C-alpha positions as CSV (number, residue, x, y, z in Angstrom):
1,M,0.0,0.0,0.0
2,N,2.8,2.4,0.9
3,R,4.4,1.7,-2.5
4,L,1.3,2.8,-4.3
5,L,1.1,6.1,-2.4
6,A,4.8,6.9,-3.0
7,Q,4.7,6.5,-6.8
8,P,2.8,9.7,-7.6
9,R,4.9,11.7,-5.2
10,L,8.1,10.4,-6.9
11,L,6.8,11.2,-10.3
12,A,6.0,14.7,-9.3
13,Q,9.5,15.5,-8.2
14,D,12.0,17.2,-10.4
15,W,15.1,15.0,-10.7
16,H,17.2,17.5,-12.6
17,A,18.5,19.2,-9.4
18,A,21.0,17.5,-7.1
19,P,19.7,16.8,-3.6
20,V,20.8,18.9,-0.7
21,N,23.9,17.5,1.0
22,A,25.8,18.2,4.1
23,A,28.5,20.1,2.3
24,M,26.0,22.6,0.9
25,I,24.4,23.1,4.3
26,S,27.9,23.7,5.8
27,A,28.8,26.2,3.1
28,V,25.6,28.2,3.7
29,L,26.3,28.2,7.4
30,D,29.9,29.3,7.0
31,F,29.7,31.7,4.0
32,A,26.2,33.1,4.0
33,D,26.1,36.7,2.9
34,I,22.4,37.3,3.0
35,H,20.9,37.4,6.5
36,R,17.2,38.3,7.0
37,D,15.8,38.6,10.5
38,L,12.5,36.6,10.7
39,G,11.7,37.6,14.3
40,G,11.5,35.4,17.3
41,G,15.3,34.9,17.3
42,R,15.3,33.3,13.9
43,T,17.4,34.3,10.9
44,L,17.2,33.2,7.2
45,M,20.7,32.6,5.8
46,R,21.4,32.4,2.1
47,L,24.3,32.5,-0.3
48,S,23.9,35.2,-3.0
49,P,24.5,34.3,-6.6
50,E,27.6,36.5,-6.7
51,R,29.0,34.7,-3.6
52,V,28.5,31.3,-5.2
53,L,30.6,32.3,-8.2
54,R,33.7,33.0,-6.1
55,A,36.6,30.6,-6.2
56,D,36.4,29.4,-2.5
57,I,32.8,28.2,-2.9
58,I,33.5,26.5,-6.2
59,L,36.6,24.8,-4.8
60,L,34.6,23.7,-1.7
61,L,31.4,22.4,-3.5
62,G,32.6,21.7,-7.1
63,R,29.6,21.2,-9.5
64,D,27.1,21.8,-6.6
65,A,28.3,25.4,-6.1
66,A,25.5,26.9,-8.2
67,R,23.0,24.7,-6.5
68,A,23.9,26.2,-3.1
69,A,22.3,29.5,-4.1
70,D,18.9,27.7,-3.9
71,I,19.3,26.7,-0.3
72,G,18.1,28.8,2.6
73,L,18.6,28.0,6.3
74,V,16.4,29.2,9.1
75,W,18.8,29.5,12.0
76,N,17.6,29.8,15.6
77,D,19.9,32.3,17.3
78,R,18.8,31.4,20.8
79,E,19.3,27.7,20.5
80,D,22.2,27.9,17.9
81,Q,20.7,25.3,15.6
82,I,19.0,24.9,12.2
83,V,15.2,25.1,12.4
84,R,14.4,24.5,8.7
85,I,16.2,23.9,5.4
86,I,14.4,25.6,2.5
87,D,15.1,24.3,-1.0
88,D,14.1,26.6,-3.9
89,A,15.4,24.5,-6.8
90,A,11.9,23.5,-7.9
91,L,10.8,27.1,-7.8
92,R,13.7,28.2,-9.9
93,A,13.0,25.5,-12.6
94,S,9.3,26.4,-12.8
95,R,10.1,30.2,-13.0
96,Q,12.4,29.5,-15.9
97,A,9.8,27.5,-17.8
98,A,7.2,30.1,-17.2
99,W,9.4,32.8,-18.6
100,E,10.3,30.7,-21.7
101,E,6.6,30.1,-22.4
102,A,5.7,33.8,-21.9
103,F,8.5,35.2,-24.0
104,D,9.1,33.0,-27.0
105,L,11.9,34.9,-28.7
106,F,12.0,32.6,-31.8
107,D,8.4,32.7,-32.9
108,A,8.4,32.5,-36.7
109,D,5.1,34.4,-37.1
110,D,6.5,37.7,-35.6
111,R,9.5,38.0,-37.9
112,D,7.7,39.5,-40.9
113,V,5.7,42.1,-39.0
114,A,6.8,45.7,-39.4
115,P,7.7,47.4,-36.1
116,Q,5.0,49.8,-34.8
117,R,5.8,53.4,-33.9
118,L,4.2,55.3,-31.1
119,C,3.2,58.8,-32.1
120,A,2.1,61.6,-29.8
């Protein structure tokens, strides 16, 4: 019975992104340059896309360096522990697909249309 329930959930997952591993979490904890206070003694920690492109992160994580920008950690300052790990890889993939659908730059029908001018 459990196998039948797990199949749709597995099919719905995006397998293009690497899973979050301990090295990525450690890199976010050590090198996070985005800190957002969430209140209640909690802080959201992230790596910016600019920080991920630096050599130290690339040497530390290798091919998973770009993936580390998708990870956010909610850190409890009072307890000094991770409360939640947020993975935005699926959101990034869906945003890209939506933009590609909305702005089809290579639509053959629009090439022969003369540009319109705005007149005051």
